[in-house]
C-alpha positions as CSV (number, residue, x, y, z in Angstrom):
1,M,123.7,-27.1,234.0
2,L,126.4,-28.6,236.3
3,T,129.3,-29.4,234.3
4,E,131.6,-32.4,235.1
5,D,134.6,-30.4,235.6
6,V,133.3,-28.6,238.6
7,F,130.9,-31.5,239.8
8,R,132.7,-34.3,241.5
9,S,130.9,-36.2,244.2
10,R,132.6,-37.6,247.3
11,T,130.8,-39.6,250.4
12,L,131.6,-39.0,254.1
13,T,129.9,-41.4,256.8
14,V,128.3,-39.4,259.3
15,D,126.4,-41.3,262.4
16,G,126.6,-44.5,260.3
17,T,125.0,-42.5,257.2
18,A,126.8,-42.1,253.7
19,V,126.7,-38.2,253.0
20,T,127.2,-37.2,249.8
21,Y,129.3,-33.8,249.0
22,Y,130.3,-32.4,245.7
23,D,133.8,-30.4,245.6
24,S,135.1,-28.3,242.8
25,Q,138.4,-28.9,243.9
26,D,140.0,-25.7,242.2
27,T,140.8,-23.0,244.7
28,K,141.3,-20.6,241.8
29,G,144.4,-19.3,244.3
30,R,141.7,-18.1,247.1
31,D,142.2,-19.5,250.4
32,E,138.5,-19.4,251.5
33,M,136.0,-22.1,250.6
34,L,132.6,-21.7,250.2
35,V,130.2,-24.4,251.3
36,L,126.6,-24.5,250.2
37,V,123.8,-26.3,251.7
38,H,120.4,-27.0,249.9
39,G,117.0,-26.4,251.5
40,T,113.9,-28.9,251.8
41,S,113.5,-32.1,249.6
42,G,116.6,-30.4,247.3
43,S,119.8,-31.3,246.5
44,T,122.9,-29.7,245.0
45,R,121.5,-30.8,241.3
46,A,117.9,-29.4,242.1
47,H,118.6,-26.2,244.1
48,F,122.0,-24.9,242.9
49,G,122.3,-26.0,239.3
50,F,122.8,-22.7,238.3
51,L,124.6,-21.1,241.1
52,Y,127.4,-23.8,241.8
53,P,129.3,-23.5,238.3
54,I,129.0,-19.6,238.5
55,L,130.3,-19.4,241.8
56,A,133.1,-22.2,241.3
57,A,134.3,-19.9,238.7
58,K,135.9,-17.9,241.2
59,Q,136.8,-20.2,244.2
60,R,136.5,-23.6,245.4
61,V,132.8,-24.4,246.5
62,V,131.7,-27.5,248.2
63,S,127.8,-28.4,248.1
64,V,126.3,-30.9,250.9
65,D,123.7,-33.2,250.1
66,W,122.1,-34.4,253.5
67,A,120.9,-37.8,253.9
68,Q,118.1,-39.6,255.9
69,P,119.9,-40.7,259.2
70,E,120.5,-44.6,259.3
71,G,118.1,-46.6,261.5
72,L,115.9,-43.2,262.0
73,A,113.0,-44.3,264.5
74,G,111.4,-41.1,265.5
75,P,111.0,-37.5,263.7
76,L,113.7,-35.9,262.0
77,E,115.5,-33.3,264.1
78,L,117.5,-30.3,263.3
79,D,120.5,-31.7,264.8
80,H,120.9,-34.7,262.6
81,L,121.3,-32.2,259.8
82,V,124.0,-30.1,261.9
83,R,125.7,-32.8,262.3
84,Q,126.1,-33.9,258.8
85,V,127.0,-30.5,257.5
86,T,129.7,-30.0,260.6
87,A,131.1,-33.1,259.7
88,V,131.6,-32.5,255.9
89,V,132.7,-28.9,256.8
90,G,135.3,-30.5,259.3
91,H,136.5,-32.9,256.7
92,V,136.9,-30.6,253.6
93,R,138.4,-27.9,255.2
94,T,142.2,-27.1,254.9
95,G,143.0,-25.3,258.2
96,Q,141.1,-22.4,257.0
97,K,137.7,-21.3,258.0
98,V,134.7,-21.7,255.3
99,V,132.1,-19.2,254.3
100,L,128.9,-21.1,254.9
101,L,125.9,-20.7,252.8
102,G,122.5,-22.0,253.3
103,Y,119.1,-21.7,251.5
104,S,115.8,-22.3,253.1
105,L,115.8,-25.0,255.6
106,G,119.4,-25.2,254.9
107,A,120.0,-21.7,256.2
108,V,118.3,-22.6,259.3
109,V,120.8,-25.4,259.5
110,T,123.9,-23.4,258.6
111,A,123.0,-20.8,261.1
112,V,123.1,-23.4,264.0
113,V,126.4,-24.7,262.6
114,A,127.7,-21.2,262.9
115,A,126.4,-20.4,265.9
116,R,127.8,-23.6,267.8
117,H,131.1,-24.2,265.7
118,P,132.7,-20.5,265.2
119,E,136.1,-22.4,264.6
120,L,134.5,-23.6,261.3
121,V,133.0,-20.7,259.6
122,N,134.4,-17.3,259.0
123,R,131.2,-15.8,257.4
124,L,127.6,-17.0,257.0
125,I,125.2,-16.2,253.9
126,L,121.4,-17.1,254.9
127,V,119.2,-17.5,251.8
128,S,115.4,-17.3,252.4
129,G,116.1,-18.7,256.0
130,W,114.2,-18.3,259.1
131,I,114.2,-18.0,262.7
132,K,110.7,-19.5,263.8
133,T,107.8,-20.7,262.2
134,D,104.9,-19.3,262.4
135,L,101.3,-19.9,261.6
136,Q,101.0,-18.7,258.1
137,Q,104.1,-21.6,257.5
138,I,102.1,-24.1,259.5
139,L,99.2,-23.5,257.6
140,R,101.0,-23.9,254.0
141,N,102.5,-27.0,255.7
142,D,98.8,-28.4,256.5
143,V,97.6,-27.9,253.2
144,Y,100.9,-29.5,251.6
145,R,100.4,-32.9,254.0
146,A,96.7,-32.8,253.1
147,L,97.7,-32.7,249.3
148,R,100.3,-35.0,249.7
149,A,97.9,-37.8,251.2
150,L,96.2,-38.2,248.0
151,P,96.8,-40.7,245.6
152,D,97.4,-38.3,242.5
153,D,99.9,-35.5,243.2
154,S,99.2,-33.3,240.2
155,A,97.6,-30.7,242.6
156,L,100.5,-31.1,245.1
157,R,102.8,-30.2,242.2
158,E,100.8,-27.4,241.2
159,Y,101.0,-26.0,244.6
160,N,104.2,-26.3,245.3
161,T,104.8,-24.0,242.2
162,F,102.3,-21.5,243.5
163,C,104.0,-21.3,246.9
164,A,107.4,-21.5,245.6
165,F,107.4,-18.8,242.8
166,G,106.9,-15.0,242.8
167,G,103.5,-13.9,241.6
168,P,105.2,-11.5,239.2
169,F,107.3,-14.2,237.7
170,L,104.7,-16.4,237.3
171,A,102.4,-13.6,235.5
172,G,104.8,-14.2,233.1
173,K,104.5,-17.7,232.4
174,T,102.3,-20.2,231.1
175,L,101.6,-23.6,232.6
176,A,103.3,-25.2,229.9
177,D,106.5,-23.0,230.7
178,M,106.3,-24.3,234.5
179,Q,105.4,-27.8,233.3
180,P,109.1,-29.5,233.3
181,G,109.9,-28.2,236.7
182,M,106.3,-29.2,238.0
183,D,107.0,-32.8,236.4
184,A,110.8,-32.7,237.8
185,A,109.8,-32.4,241.6
186,Q,110.3,-35.4,243.9
187,F,108.3,-36.2,246.7
188,T,109.7,-38.9,249.2
189,D,109.7,-40.0,252.6
190,F,112.7,-38.2,253.6
191,G,111.3,-35.2,252.1
192,D,108.1,-35.5,254.5
193,L,110.5,-35.9,257.2
194,Q,111.7,-32.3,256.2
195,M,108.6,-30.8,256.2
196,D,107.9,-32.3,259.8
197,L,111.0,-30.4,260.9
198,N,109.8,-27.3,259.3
199,R,107.1,-27.0,261.3
200,R,109.1,-27.3,264.7
201,I,111.9,-24.7,263.6
202,D,112.8,-22.3,266.8
203,I,116.5,-20.9,266.4
204,R,116.2,-17.9,268.2
205,S,118.9,-18.6,271.0
206,E,121.2,-19.7,268.4
207,A,120.7,-17.0,266.1
208,E,121.8,-14.5,268.8
209,E,124.8,-16.7,269.3
210,I,126.2,-15.9,266.0
211,R,129.3,-13.6,265.7
212,V,130.9,-13.9,262.5
213,P,129.8,-11.5,259.7
214,T,126.5,-12.5,258.1
215,L,124.7,-11.9,254.6
216,I,121.2,-12.4,254.6
217,T,118.8,-12.6,251.7
218,G,115.2,-13.0,250.8
219,G,112.5,-12.4,248.0
220,T,110.1,-9.9,248.3
221,H,107.5,-12.1,246.9
222,D,107.9,-15.1,249.1
223,Q,105.3,-16.8,250.0
224,M,107.0,-20.0,251.8
225,V,109.2,-17.8,253.6
226,P,108.0,-14.0,254.0
227,F,110.4,-11.4,253.9
228,R,109.7,-10.4,257.5
229,H,111.4,-13.6,258.4
230,Q,114.8,-12.4,256.9
231,K,113.8,-8.9,259.1
232,D,113.9,-10.9,262.4
233,L,117.1,-12.7,261.4
234,F,118.5,-9.2,260.6
235,G,117.6,-8.2,263.9
236,A,118.8,-11.1,265.6
237,I,122.3,-11.6,264.1
238,A,124.5,-8.7,265.4
239,D,127.0,-8.5,262.5
240,S,124.7,-8.9,259.7
241,R,123.6,-6.9,256.5
242,L,120.4,-7.6,254.5
243,A,119.7,-7.7,251.1
244,E,116.2,-8.2,249.5
245,I,115.8,-9.4,245.8
246,P,112.2,-9.0,244.1
247,T,111.7,-12.8,243.9
248,G,109.6,-15.4,245.2
249,H,111.2,-18.3,247.6
250,A,112.6,-20.2,244.5
251,V,115.2,-17.4,244.1
252,V,117.9,-19.8,242.9
253,F,115.7,-20.2,239.8
254,E,114.2,-17.0,239.2
255,R,116.9,-14.4,240.0
256,P,120.2,-16.6,240.2
257,S,122.7,-14.1,238.4
258,E,121.4,-11.6,241.2
259,L,121.8,-13.6,243.9
260,S,125.3,-14.6,242.9
261,H,126.1,-11.0,242.8
262,H,125.3,-10.4,246.4
263,I,127.2,-13.7,247.2
264,Q,130.1,-13.0,245.2
265,V,130.6,-9.3,246.6
266,F,130.4,-10.8,250.1
267,M,132.9,-13.2,249.2
268,D,135.2,-10.6,247.7
269,D,134.8,-7.7,249.9
270,P,132.8,-8.3,253.0
271,S,133.5,-5.2,254.3
272,R,131.8,-3.6,251.7
273,H,128.5,-3.1,253.1
274,P,128.8,-2.5,257.1
275,T,126.9,-4.0,259.7
276,G,123.4,-3.1,259.8
277,T,123.3,-1.9,256.2
278,A,120.2,-2.5,253.7
279,I,122.0,-3.0,250.8
280,P,120.7,-1.4,247.7
281,V,118.8,-3.1,245.0
282,P,121.4,-3.6,242.0
283,A,120.9,-1.4,239.1
284,P,119.5,-3.1,235.9
């Protein structure tokens, strides 16, 4: 759970839209700031409820909740979200470059920010992101859209859970175990716009322009963004290292401690794993 001593909300107007961000404000004596960006239909509370306080115990952490652009008449574009994140980073940083972390669609957004604004980003952490949408993702997206159109969203909640969590994780759970999470899922018009955007992702050219040290992590059992996409990012980003976690797409829920371990090691000692390294799985 997020606690109020690190969870302080602020608002910044970007392109006429009020964007909320959260700032732990405590620097812990470190120069670097870690900026988090959530994924599709998410938020700081929804996707980083476990990670935020853990990471804020060692450094200043800022987390961005993007917002539907004011007066949006057409489809949501990647540039809309990139501008929101870029504006918040430029607003909160204190002269130093930041470490930028994105999860899922947030990883796509932060990769583009790092490519276009190297003056803002010192290092990059991509969690369960992807470089180009493929047919498997489009087919899953098609099923999502069909279920979203139904008057009863119970099937959509079950489908989302099935896709988000890894098979080994679900095998050890009951439907009653997963029901609170399914009930908490929110489906909104802005979420629908993000799902449409997910169908059109292609950041191959931007990924090849990233020059900052990058940590790429993904889940062995990820059905939403299969691990091959992490390998594509690993091959495209010059200064990158790759960590595989035995989890589904919902790594922030399944294995937040293991994910936070990889993140904190990269924060504390970015040169520990050289460029091109496939990071060994930590011993249990």
